[in-house]
C-alpha positions in Angstrom: -6.9 -41.1 -33.7 -9.1 -41.5 -36.9 -10.5 -44.8 -37.3 -8.9 -45.9 -41.6 -12.3 -48.0 -42.2 -14.6 -44.5 -41.6 -15.7 -44.0 -44.9 -15.3 -40.5 -46.3 -18.5 -38.8 -46.5 -19.1 -40.4 -42.4 -14.9 -38.7 -42.2 -16.6 -35.5 -43.7 -20.3 -35.5 -41.5 -17.7 -36.3 -37.7 -15.2 -33.3 -38.9 -18.5 -30.9 -39.7 -19.3 -32.0 -36.3 -16.4 -31.1 -34.0 -15.8 -28.5 -36.2 -19.7 -27.4 -35.2 -18.9 -28.4 -31.2 -16.1 -25.9 -31.6 -17.9 -23.2 -32.8 -20.5 -23.6 -30.3 -18.5 -24.7 -26.9 -19.5 -21.8 -24.9 -22.9 -21.9 -25.6 -23.3 -25.6 -24.4 -21.1 -24.5 -21.4 -23.8 -22.0 -20.3 -26.5 -24.8 -21.1 -24.4 -27.5 -19.1 -24.1 -24.8 -16.3 -27.6 -23.2 -16.5 -28.7 -27.2 -16.8 -27.0 -27.8 -13.4 -28.6 -24.6 -11.2 -32.1 -25.4 -12.5 -32.6 -27.1 -9.2 -31.2 -24.7 -6.9 -33.7 -21.8 -9.3 -36.7 -24.3 -8.6 -36.2 -24.3 -5.0 -34.8 -27.6 -4.6 -32.9 -26.9 -1.6 -34.5 -24.0 0.3 -37.6 -21.6 -0.8 -37.0 -19.2 -3.5 -38.3 -15.5 -3.6 -38.4 -13.7 -7.1 -39.3 -9.9 -7.3 -41.1 -9.2 -10.6 -41.6 -6.1 -12.3 -43.6 -4.9 -14.9 -42.8 -2.8 -17.7 -44.2 -1.0 -20.6 -42.5 0.6 -23.9 -44.4 3.9 -23.6 -42.7 4.0 -19.6 -39.6 3.8 -20.9 -36.9 5.3 -18.9 -33.1 5.1 -18.3 -32.0 1.1 -18.2 -34.9 -0.6 -17.3 -37.6 1.3 -17.5 -40.3 2.8 -15.9 -42.1 -0.1 -13.8 -46.0 0.4 -12.6 -46.7 -3.0 -11.3 -44.5 -5.7 -9.5 -44.8 -9.3 -8.1 -42.9 -12.0 -5.6 -43.2 -15.0 -6.7 -42.0 -18.3 -4.3 -40.4 -21.6 -5.4 -40.5 -24.5 -3.1 -39.0 -27.8 -4.8 -40.0 -26.6 -8.1 -44.0 -25.5 -7.1 -44.3 -21.6 -8.4 -47.1 -19.4 -6.5 -47.3 -15.9 -6.3 -46.7 -14.8 -3.2 -47.6 -11.2 -3.9 -48.7 -9.0 -7.0 -49.2 -5.1 -6.5 -48.8 -1.3 -8.0 -45.4 0.2 -7.7 -46.4 2.7 -5.1 -46.9 0.1 -2.8 -43.3 -0.8 -3.0 -42.1 2.7 -2.9 -44.7 2.8 0.3 -42.6 -0.6 1.8 -39.3 0.8 1.0 -39.8 4.2 2.5 -41.1 2.4 6.0 -38.5 0.1 5.9 -35.8 2.7 5.7 -34.1 1.5 2.7 -32.0 3.3 0.0 -29.9 3.2 -2.9 -27.1 6.1 -2.5 -24.7 4.8 -5.1 -27.9 4.3 -7.7 -28.4 6.1 -10.9 -31.1 9.1 -10.2 -33.7 8.0 -12.4 -33.7 5.2 -10.7 
């Protein structure tokens, strides 16, 4: 219930704010989720490892393009460390040597 003592300009501003919050509710929820996940993503509970693939527009193919290099970063309690950096060919060698495959991947994957 609105306070009857509020001046009209303040009521208008409050109504506008309420409308903006309602319109952006999904984005606000996403931001809250991201903030809550940040400690995990940044290695707060365990070491995290992320694979980064570097592509260029001139090598664009399929969905994501053609990676030329890759990096593995490790994040432990907020500290980021470059664990590995190499050419794509090295990653392919490791994939073949481990026997990994993707039977359901697109042909250009």
